[in-house]
C-alpha positions as CSV (number, residue, x, y, z in Angstrom):
1,X,265.7,47.8,79.2
2,X,262.5,47.7,78.2
3,X,263.7,48.5,74.5
4,X,260.3,46.9,72.0
5,X,261.4,45.6,68.6
6,X,260.7,48.7,66.4
7,X,261.8,49.1,62.7
8,X,262.8,53.0,61.7
9,X,264.4,55.4,59.8
10,X,265.9,58.6,61.9
11,X,269.3,61.2,60.1
12,X,269.4,59.0,57.7
13,X,270.2,55.7,59.8
14,X,268.3,51.9,59.5
15,X,267.6,51.1,63.6
16,X,266.2,47.8,65.2
17,X,266.3,47.0,68.4
18,X,266.2,43.2,69.4
19,X,265.3,43.8,73.4
20,X,267.6,45.7,75.5
21,X,271.0,45.6,72.0
22,X,270.2,48.4,69.6
23,X,272.1,48.1,65.6
24,X,271.8,51.0,63.6
25,X,273.3,51.2,60.9
26,X,273.8,54.0,57.9
27,X,276.1,55.5,55.1
28,X,277.3,58.8,54.4
29,X,280.0,60.8,51.8
30,X,283.1,60.9,52.4
31,X,285.1,64.9,51.6
32,X,285.7,65.5,48.5
33,X,289.0,67.6,49.3
34,X,292.2,65.0,51.3
35,X,295.5,65.9,53.1
36,X,298.9,64.3,52.4
37,X,301.7,62.2,54.0
38,X,305.1,61.2,53.2
39,X,306.2,57.8,54.0
40,X,309.6,57.6,55.4
41,X,309.6,54.6,53.9
42,X,310.1,56.0,50.2
43,X,306.2,54.3,49.3
44,X,304.3,57.4,47.6
45,X,302.3,59.9,49.3
46,X,299.4,58.8,50.9
47,X,295.8,60.4,50.5
48,X,293.9,60.5,54.0
49,X,290.2,62.2,55.0
50,X,289.0,62.0,59.2
51,X,285.2,62.7,59.1
52,X,283.5,63.5,61.9
53,X,279.7,61.5,61.9
54,X,277.8,63.6,64.3
55,X,274.6,62.9,65.2
56,X,274.2,60.4,63.8
57,X,271.9,58.0,65.5
58,X,270.6,57.8,68.6
59,X,269.1,55.1,71.7
60,X,272.4,54.0,72.9
61,X,273.6,53.7,76.7
62,X,276.9,53.4,76.6
63,X,278.8,54.5,73.1
64,X,278.2,51.5,70.8
65,X,280.7,49.2,69.2
66,X,281.3,50.3,65.1
67,X,283.2,49.1,62.5
68,X,282.8,50.8,59.0
69,X,282.9,49.6,55.4
70,X,284.4,52.1,52.4
71,X,283.2,51.2,48.9
72,X,285.2,52.4,46.2
73,X,287.4,51.2,43.7
74,X,290.9,51.7,44.7
75,X,292.8,47.8,45.8
76,X,294.8,49.9,48.8
77,X,291.9,52.4,50.1
78,X,291.3,51.3,53.4
79,X,289.5,51.8,56.5
80,X,292.6,52.4,59.5
81,X,290.1,53.5,62.6
82,X,287.7,54.3,64.0
83,X,287.7,56.9,67.3
84,X,285.9,59.1,69.2
85,X,283.0,56.8,69.4
86,X,280.0,58.0,71.7
87,X,275.9,58.1,71.8
88,X,275.6,59.7,69.0
89,X,278.7,59.6,66.9
90,X,282.5,58.6,66.0
91,X,285.2,59.6,63.7
92,X,286.2,56.9,60.7
93,X,289.6,57.4,58.9
94,X,290.0,56.7,56.1
95,X,294.0,56.5,53.6
96,X,294.7,54.7,49.8
97,X,298.0,55.3,48.1
98,X,295.8,57.8,45.5
99,X,293.5,60.6,46.7
100,X,291.0,58.9,44.0
101,X,290.8,56.9,46.0
102,X,289.2,58.4,49.7
103,X,287.8,61.0,48.2
104,X,283.8,62.0,47.7
105,X,283.3,57.7,48.6
106,X,280.3,56.5,50.7
107,X,281.1,54.9,53.8
108,X,278.7,52.4,56.0
109,X,279.2,51.8,59.4
110,X,276.8,49.7,61.4
111,X,276.9,51.0,64.9
112,X,275.6,47.5,68.2
113,X,275.8,48.4,71.3
114,X,273.3,48.4,74.5
115,X,269.9,50.3,73.7
116,X,268.5,53.1,76.8
């Protein structure tokens, strides 16, 4: 693709092009409110947040592969899924049995794909 190797800062994220591959990483903080759902098997309520990270990266020819990690000290908190990945953003779901596990938590993400 003729992309040059570069280190740049864009919209709070870090990016690097290596040949035709692009790597972008960044962080954001989840909302201070969470939703609840009951479990049909008697397990305590689960708290979840769906965070839409739009316009957080650019420079991909197609939707990249995205992975996330949540910074929390609640052992049951986890990333449940990543969906609606586009060339500029994604939606990430995180959940825990206690609201403190997902509220106002930093999520680190990385996107890897073909540079435009």
